[in-house]
C-alpha positions as CSV (number, residue, x, y, z in Angstrom):
1,M,0.0,0.0,0.0
2,H,1.4,3.4,-1.0
3,Q,2.2,5.9,1.8
4,K,0.5,9.2,1.7
5,T,2.8,12.2,1.5
6,S,2.6,15.8,2.7
7,S,3.6,17.5,-0.5
8,H,0.2,17.9,-1.9
9,K,-0.3,21.3,-0.4
10,K,-1.2,24.7,-1.7
11,K,1.6,27.0,-3.0
12,S,1.0,30.7,-2.4
13,I,2.0,32.8,-5.4
14,N,0.4,36.2,-5.8
15,G,1.4,36.4,-9.5
16,L,-0.2,38.3,-12.3
17,L,-1.8,36.3,-15.1
18,T,-2.0,38.1,-18.5
19,V,-4.3,36.9,-21.3
20,E,-2.3,35.7,-24.3
21,S,-5.3,34.3,-26.2
22,S,-9.0,33.6,-25.9
23,R,-11.3,31.4,-27.9
24,Q,-14.7,29.9,-27.6
25,L,-14.6,26.1,-27.8
26,S,-18.3,25.5,-27.8
27,N,-21.5,27.2,-26.7
28,N,-20.6,26.2,-23.2
29,L,-16.8,26.6,-23.0
30,I,-14.2,29.4,-23.3
31,E,-10.5,28.7,-23.3
32,I,-8.1,31.4,-22.1
33,V,-4.3,31.0,-22.2
34,F,-2.4,33.0,-19.6
35,S,1.2,33.9,-19.1
36,C,2.5,34.6,-15.6
37,D,5.0,37.0,-14.2
38,K,6.2,34.4,-11.7
39,K,7.6,31.0,-12.4
40,L,4.9,28.3,-12.2
41,E,5.9,25.1,-10.6
42,I,3.4,22.3,-11.0
43,D,4.1,18.9,-9.4
44,P,3.7,16.2,-12.1
45,L,2.2,13.9,-9.5
46,W,-0.7,16.2,-8.6
47,I,-4.1,14.9,-9.5
48,G,-6.4,17.7,-10.8
49,P,-4.3,20.7,-9.8
50,H,-6.3,23.8,-9.1
51,L,-5.8,27.5,-9.2
52,K,-7.0,30.3,-6.9
53,L,-7.8,33.1,-9.4
54,L,-8.4,36.7,-8.2
55,F,-10.7,38.7,-10.4
56,P,-10.6,42.5,-10.5
57,V,-13.5,44.7,-9.4
58,A,-15.7,45.7,-12.4
59,N,-14.3,48.6,-14.4
60,C,-11.0,48.4,-12.5
61,S,-7.9,46.8,-13.9
62,E,-5.9,47.0,-10.6
63,I,-5.4,43.6,-8.8
64,V,-5.1,43.9,-5.0
65,F,-3.5,40.8,-3.7
66,P,-3.9,39.3,-0.2
67,L,-0.9,39.3,2.1
68,I,1.3,36.2,2.5
69,N,3.1,35.8,5.8
70,E,6.5,34.2,6.5
71,E,4.9,30.7,6.8
72,G,3.3,31.1,3.4
73,K,-0.2,31.5,4.8
74,I,-2.6,33.8,3.0
75,I,-3.9,36.8,5.0
76,W,-7.1,38.1,3.3
77,Q,-8.1,41.7,3.3
78,E,-11.7,42.8,3.4
79,G,-13.4,42.4,0.0
80,T,-10.6,40.4,-1.6
81,R,-11.6,36.8,-0.8
82,E,-15.0,37.4,-2.3
83,R,-13.5,37.9,-5.7
84,V,-11.5,34.6,-5.7
85,R,-12.7,31.6,-7.7
86,T,-11.2,28.1,-7.9
87,Y,-10.4,26.8,-11.4
88,S,-8.5,23.8,-12.8
89,I,-5.5,23.8,-15.1
90,R,-6.3,22.4,-18.5
91,R,-2.8,22.7,-19.9
92,Y,0.6,23.8,-18.7
93,D,3.6,24.7,-20.8
94,E,6.7,24.8,-18.7
95,K,8.9,26.3,-21.5
96,S,6.6,29.3,-22.1
97,N,5.4,29.5,-18.5
98,T,1.8,29.6,-19.7
99,I,-1.4,27.8,-18.5
100,A,-4.7,27.3,-20.3
101,V,-8.0,27.5,-18.3
102,H,-11.4,26.5,-19.5
103,F,-14.3,28.6,-18.3
104,V,-17.9,27.2,-18.4
105,I,-20.3,29.8,-19.6
106,H,-23.0,30.7,-17.0
107,Q,-25.7,33.4,-17.1
108,Q,-24.0,35.3,-14.3
109,G,-21.0,35.3,-12.0
110,V,-17.7,37.1,-11.4
111,A,-15.6,34.6,-13.4
112,T,-17.9,33.9,-16.3
113,T,-18.6,37.5,-16.9
114,W,-14.9,38.3,-16.9
115,A,-14.1,35.4,-19.2
116,Q,-16.7,36.3,-21.8
117,N,-15.3,39.8,-22.1
118,A,-11.6,39.0,-21.7
119,Q,-9.2,40.6,-24.2
120,V,-5.5,39.9,-24.9
121,G,-3.5,41.8,-22.4
122,D,-6.2,41.7,-19.6
123,R,-5.0,40.6,-16.2
124,I,-6.2,38.7,-13.2
125,G,-4.4,37.4,-10.1
126,L,-3.1,34.0,-9.3
127,V,-3.2,33.8,-5.5
128,A,-2.2,30.1,-5.1
129,M,-2.2,26.7,-6.7
130,G,-2.1,23.1,-5.5
131,S,-3.7,19.7,-5.2
132,K,-5.1,17.6,-2.4
133,R,-4.0,14.2,-3.8
134,R,-1.1,12.7,-5.7
135,F,-0.7,9.7,-8.1
136,D,1.9,8.0,-5.9
137,E,-0.7,7.6,-3.1
138,I,-3.1,5.4,-5.0
139,S,-3.3,2.2,-7.0
140,Q,-6.6,2.8,-8.8
141,L,-8.2,6.0,-9.9
142,T,-11.8,6.7,-10.9
143,L,-12.5,10.2,-12.3
144,L,-16.1,11.5,-12.3
145,G,-17.4,14.9,-13.4
146,D,-19.7,17.1,-15.4
147,I,-18.5,19.8,-17.8
148,S,-17.2,21.9,-14.9
149,A,-14.7,19.2,-13.9
150,M,-13.8,18.2,-17.5
151,P,-10.7,20.4,-17.7
152,A,-9.3,18.8,-14.5
153,I,-10.2,15.3,-15.6
154,C,-8.7,15.8,-19.0
155,Y,-5.5,17.2,-17.6
156,T,-5.2,14.3,-15.2
157,L,-5.8,11.7,-17.9
158,E,-3.0,13.3,-20.0
159,H,-0.6,13.2,-17.1
160,L,-1.1,9.6,-15.8
161,P,2.0,7.8,-14.7
162,A,2.9,4.6,-16.4
163,N,0.4,1.8,-15.7
164,Q,-1.9,3.9,-13.6
165,K,-5.3,2.1,-13.7
166,T,-7.9,4.7,-14.4
167,V,-11.5,4.9,-15.4
168,A,-13.1,8.3,-16.2
169,I,-16.7,9.4,-16.7
170,I,-17.3,12.9,-18.1
171,E,-20.8,14.3,-18.6
172,V,-21.1,17.2,-21.0
173,R,-24.1,19.3,-22.2
174,D,-23.6,18.9,-25.9
175,E,-21.6,16.7,-28.3
176,K,-19.5,19.7,-29.3
177,D,-18.3,20.1,-25.7
178,K,-16.2,16.8,-26.0
179,L,-12.5,17.3,-26.1
180,S,-10.1,15.1,-28.2
181,L,-7.7,13.2,-26.0
182,A,-4.9,10.8,-26.6
183,L,-5.4,8.2,-23.9
184,P,-2.9,5.7,-22.6
185,E,-4.0,2.1,-23.1
186,Y,-4.6,1.5,-19.4
187,A,-7.2,4.3,-19.1
188,Q,-10.8,4.2,-20.0
189,L,-12.9,7.2,-20.8
190,H,-16.7,7.2,-21.0
191,W,-18.5,10.3,-22.4
192,L,-22.1,11.1,-21.4
193,V,-24.1,13.8,-23.2
194,T,-26.9,15.2,-21.0
195,P,-28.6,18.5,-21.9
196,Q,-28.6,21.2,-19.3
197,G,-31.5,20.9,-16.9
198,S,-31.8,17.1,-17.4
199,P,-30.9,14.7,-14.5
200,S,-27.2,13.6,-14.3
201,Q,-26.4,10.1,-15.7
202,I,-23.0,9.8,-13.9
203,M,-24.2,7.5,-11.1
204,T,-26.2,5.3,-13.5
205,K,-23.1,4.9,-15.7
206,L,-20.9,4.2,-12.7
207,E,-23.3,1.5,-11.5
208,Q,-23.3,-0.1,-15.0
209,L,-19.5,-0.4,-15.0
210,Q,-19.6,-2.6,-11.9
211,L,-16.1,-1.6,-10.9
212,T,-14.1,-3.6,-8.4
213,V,-11.6,-1.6,-6.3
214,D,-9.0,-2.3,-3.7
215,D,-8.4,-0.4,-0.4
216,N,-6.0,2.0,-2.0
217,A,-8.4,3.3,-4.7
218,L,-9.4,6.9,-5.2
219,F,-12.7,8.3,-6.5
220,W,-12.0,11.9,-7.5
221,G,-14.3,14.4,-9.3
222,G,-16.4,17.5,-9.4
223,M,-20.0,18.2,-10.3
224,E,-23.3,19.8,-9.1
225,S,-23.6,19.8,-5.3
226,S,-26.6,17.4,-5.0
227,V,-25.1,15.0,-7.5
228,S,-21.8,14.9,-5.6
229,Q,-23.7,14.1,-2.4
230,S,-25.7,11.3,-4.1
231,L,-22.4,9.8,-5.4
232,R,-20.8,9.9,-2.0
233,N,-23.8,7.9,-0.6
234,F,-23.6,5.5,-3.5
235,L,-19.9,4.8,-3.0
236,K,-20.4,4.2,0.8
237,D,-23.2,1.7,0.0
238,H,-21.3,-0.1,-2.8
239,F,-17.7,-0.1,-1.6
240,A,-17.6,-0.9,2.1
241,N,-13.8,-1.1,2.0
242,L,-13.3,2.5,1.0
243,S,-11.8,4.8,3.6
244,S,-12.8,8.5,3.9
245,D,-9.5,9.4,2.1
246,S,-10.6,7.3,-0.9
247,T,-13.3,9.7,-2.0
248,R,-12.8,13.3,-3.0
249,L,-15.9,14.6,-4.8
250,I,-16.1,18.4,-5.0
251,S,-19.3,20.5,-5.4
252,Y,-18.1,22.7,-8.3
253,W,-21.5,24.4,-8.5
254,R,-25.0,24.3,-6.9
255,E,-28.3,24.5,-8.8
256,G,-30.0,27.9,-8.0
257,F,-26.9,29.4,-6.5
258,A,-24.4,31.9,-8.0
259,E,-20.6,31.5,-7.7
260,G,-19.4,32.1,-4.2
261,Q,-22.8,31.5,-2.5
262,F,-22.1,27.9,-1.4
263,K,-19.4,25.7,-0.1
264,H,-17.4,23.8,-2.7
265,H,-15.7,21.4,-0.3
266,D,-16.2,17.6,-0.4
């Protein structure tokens, strides 16, 4: 059994991200490529690494970063934390020090409004980055998510260590949301297309797969809050050998709530 490490922690950065390019991938997705004024260091063993993005106040280009103390802990000033959103890395280019982020288009919200209007040269802040889990902690990996978690799942699939047993289920809203991936032979990817407003099919598909897992498996993913809770209950009922560390399902969004109005934690 692999030993858990302590290196899957958040790195405080306070760097400026500058838009290098922006393009709409589908009716539901925008891809923005950013350069950073500080060197980005992404652990290749991180599963689904995330970014803490700081968006400017409307009609103001200035980025006011939080303070970082000597221990690297973030000290938030009033009004700053409310403008931070968590996003996943879709791609990372170490040579050019750039990252690509996919934004799901919503009707409203700080991040989606900014992304839909972003122009080359616009800036946001990168407060921190990190991951809660690493590949060297697990033997089996199951990735589950809707379109909001698709960037993280795709990044993870593209960075799997050799012989990492992995099954992924990604649920999108439209056929055009699907991304083309070069998968290793030991990874399985199942796409589901569920129109917005229709019930999620993730749990149904997971049950159909009839997976067998050992005590060092990890179920990782992100989706709507009620779906993540249903999946947690399903996993507890069907995999009695799983420990609490074996499940990390994050509520990326919640039906009827805007960004920042609910808890994202699993």
